[in-house]
C-alpha positions in Angstrom: 0.0 0.0 0.0 1.3 3.4 -0.9 -0.2 5.4 2.0 0.4 4.7 5.7 -2.4 6.9 7.2 -3.6 10.4 7.6 -1.0 12.9 8.9 -3.1 15.9 9.2 -6.5 17.3 8.0 -6.7 21.1 7.7 -9.7 23.4 7.7 -9.5 27.1 6.6 -10.5 29.8 9.0 -10.7 33.6 8.5 -9.3 34.4 12.1 -6.5 32.2 13.4 -6.5 33.8 16.9 -10.3 33.2 17.4 -9.9 29.7 15.9 -7.0 28.8 18.2 -9.2 29.7 21.2 -12.3 27.8 19.9 -10.5 24.6 18.9 -8.0 24.6 21.7 -10.2 25.7 24.6 -13.9 25.4 23.7 -13.4 22.0 21.9 -10.7 21.0 24.4 -8.0 20.0 21.9 -5.5 21.7 24.2 -2.2 23.3 23.2 -1.3 23.2 19.5 1.6 21.0 18.5 2.5 23.6 15.9 1.5 27.2 16.4 2.7 29.1 13.4 0.3 32.0 12.8 3.0 33.9 10.8 2.8 31.0 8.4 -1.0 30.8 8.6 -0.9 27.4 10.3 -2.0 26.1 13.7 -2.1 22.3 14.3 -3.8 20.4 17.2 -3.6 16.8 18.3 -6.9 15.0 18.2 -6.1 12.3 20.8 -6.3 9.4 18.4 -4.2 7.6 15.8 -6.0 9.3 12.8 -3.7 12.4 12.6 -3.9 16.0 13.7 -6.4 18.8 12.9 -4.9 22.0 11.5 -6.2 25.4 11.0 -5.0 27.2 7.9 -5.4 30.9 7.2 -8.2 31.4 4.7 -7.8 33.2 1.4 -9.8 36.2 0.2 -12.5 34.1 -1.4 -13.0 31.9 1.7 -16.4 30.3 2.5 -17.3 28.0 5.3 -16.5 24.3 4.7 -19.7 22.2 4.5 -18.9 19.7 1.8 -15.9 17.9 3.3 -16.5 16.7 6.8 -13.9 16.3 9.6 -15.3 13.6 11.9 -14.0 13.4 15.5 -14.5 10.3 17.6 -16.3 10.6 21.0 -17.2 7.9 23.6 -20.8 9.1 23.8 -22.2 11.4 21.1 -25.2 12.5 23.1 -23.1 13.5 26.1 -20.5 15.2 23.9 -23.3 17.2 22.1 -24.7 18.3 25.5 -21.3 19.3 26.7 -20.5 21.4 23.6 -24.0 23.1 23.7 -23.2 24.0 27.3 -20.1 25.7 26.0 -22.1 27.7 23.5 -21.3 25.6 20.4 -24.0 25.2 17.8 -24.8 21.5 17.4 -27.4 19.8 15.4 -29.4 17.0 17.1 -27.5 13.7 17.2 -28.7 11.0 14.8 -28.5 7.3 15.3 -27.8 4.5 12.8 -29.0 1.6 14.9 -26.3 -0.9 15.6 -23.5 1.2 14.2 -23.1 4.9 15.1 -24.5 8.0 16.6 -23.3 11.2 14.9 -23.9 14.9 15.2 -22.9 17.9 13.1 -21.5 20.9 14.9 -20.1 24.2 13.8 -17.1 26.4 14.6 -17.6 30.2 15.0 -17.1 30.7 11.3 -19.7 28.3 10.1 -17.4 25.4 9.2 -19.2 22.1 9.7 -17.6 19.4 11.7 -19.0 16.1 13.0 -18.6 13.9 16.0 -19.5 10.2 16.2 -19.6 7.5 18.8 -21.2 4.1 19.1 -25.0 3.8 18.8 -26.7 3.1 22.1 -27.3 -0.6 21.1 -23.7 -1.0 20.0 -22.0 0.3 23.2 -20.4 -2.4 25.3 
């Protein structure tokens, strides 16, 4: 196989300072592993083997990302959704695919759509 995994996934944001606070503090990703605002790049660990999440400075014709979806794993999607809502994050209602997954779209302050997913209630051990 040519590829060994995903190193990093990036999302464009129009304000790196506000994005650093939202992703690092509000979402709880912590301190960036690379904090290079002069280069237009801030990169956070995601706590899993799937690679890091980076924020890239948006260009002039920037629009929120809603087509490509970054999906973050959680232990319990309903609980994670409630926690993010308590922090002021806009979240859609969780949806269940019975026997497989519970997932929920949520949005950063700029309108970029992200998603979280965890086991469906009937799939949890």
